[in-house]
C-alpha angles and dihedrals in degrees: 000000000000092000095047094050092051091049091052092052091047091053092049092052092045091051092050091055098042109032110082089187093061111102094221097038094045092056093047092049092049095050094046090051090048093050092050093054100032112120093189125104100271101150107144096180093106094067129069116253090241091064094063113096110213095162091113095060096083095244111142098188114091090221096058093092090061094044094050097035107202091211089071108032112355114107102151115169089249094051109097100179093123122085091243093054111114101185102139091205096060097070095154095059095040092048094227094139106108089208093055106104103146122152089253091057093051094057099039106118095213096042111125100155115164091241094052104090096149094094106024104032113140099151128127091269088086097043094090127202122335115275116223111223098029092111094247123104104218143143111006095343119126098193145347124237089220090058103028117047092201096050117119124237094261095051090236101115148321128321120254118285117273093025109144111247103168125032118236139218135195090278099028112053121215117264123219134199117259095215094240104069131047088217120094112237120261114289106252126189135201119270118272111277096017116149116263145169133220103058104102102334146015105266136057092250091067097057131070092223144256116321122167091351093302129106104238126206125230121263132201100242104211095034090052091052090050094048091050090056093245098120119123094182133269113345148082119325130183111228131184114247091200131043090243092055092233090133129034141183136198117236137174114246125198102208098173114042115096093346096322131245096114120148117209108226103163141030127174113187123205115254094026112121120235137080111282094211092053090050089057098042095047105034125189109101127131097356115174091007102134093198088067097044099093140058096268123113109263140194092237140045127252132204130147128208087226086086093066099027095053097030097125090055090066128080102176140039128198122197112200129196104207133199123175090354092302125112104237094176132019134184122197125209136189105229100176110128093010132101133232087264104051106028094093097081136125095245091055095058113117099170130018134181088214117069095204098049106130118246101186121104094231093065101082123084093002119128096332094323115129135185100165146119090214095046109158132330090273104027125058136178081032122187103170135159110185142014103205096149125289095296092049104045113130132185149115107252145003145147111226119210100179144038095246093133125039092247096056135064096023103089130085086259092067135145087036112033119174113211124186139168107258094202133059095265141043118307140206102251096213090050105096092199095055096035123050136184121242134206098231147355113223133186122206125186130201 
């Protein structure tokens, strides 16, 4: 009896291990094979044997769990002892119990239970107190200096009233805190065209003005067009009279003479009433009238305020005596450091059509000698040498506005007659061979 019973048990065990068709044996063989080739982390040594549930293996004897210890070989699909096991019912082996904090859990390499914050804690508990100046308004902070220009150094409120918060310039005034808000007031700028300093010099007369919050320098209109490669030759060009281009004016540009880039700012035509010096000193006649924007004799006068407004942008002046739209004489002047009033002087001449024209400052207004735009009450743009009586007057250039002498004021060009020396030296003004009349006197700047 005892032998037969042992033989029967032995056969049953042998069959379970060798018969692949047996339901119980087949499962055990498969799992053993799987465990032997499994590369995953299936070490069950960290759990007590009693925690392994082998009830699904089909073993009826209570001692089977000990005999076939799951820690060594058991890897049933329902057994979730490994870290990769996701069976939601096996909470002990997967360490999903928030209250589970045994020593074994704390050292398990794969343990990532929700309650285990010792090794993976990145929550706000460790953030500490707010840090003023880190650029983040948090905790009890009211503001941040990095974000709010009027925030105090402790991030608890605004700076005192009248504290500067944004530096200013000539065209962008300084802003100051109001004492109630940590935010710096809105950045305001000066109106377009307002006077300013700091562009190319130290006074408001050396800058074009404020445009877009920036103090802009003057530019020489026609020369700028030429330098930018936008020239199409001599003719009329429309130029902005502000940096923003909100206003514009048409001007005549000489793009060929002496290198080009000359802006015509003045033209006095013979026969047109009006004092020629006044036309220069108080510009603003004939602007944007295309019929005047050329070298031809006209029925009206032309002068643009650009001459005075952009004066510091210019380095040279050219005064032309024109007949039949051709410059028959031209004087060149260095105007750097001078004003629209005093640039026309003998010591500023750089090129003259008359070889004997004086170039020393003491020449003008001395004993009948004139080198002056203003000249006398009846003679302007006056280059004169002697007053020896009407028959003996000598000089190089003038515009006569009266009939004081017998040789002036009696031609069709009156009341504005333009006389000039036709040769390369001084001429007797009454002598009609030496002195000729011109159609216009024109001033270009560059």
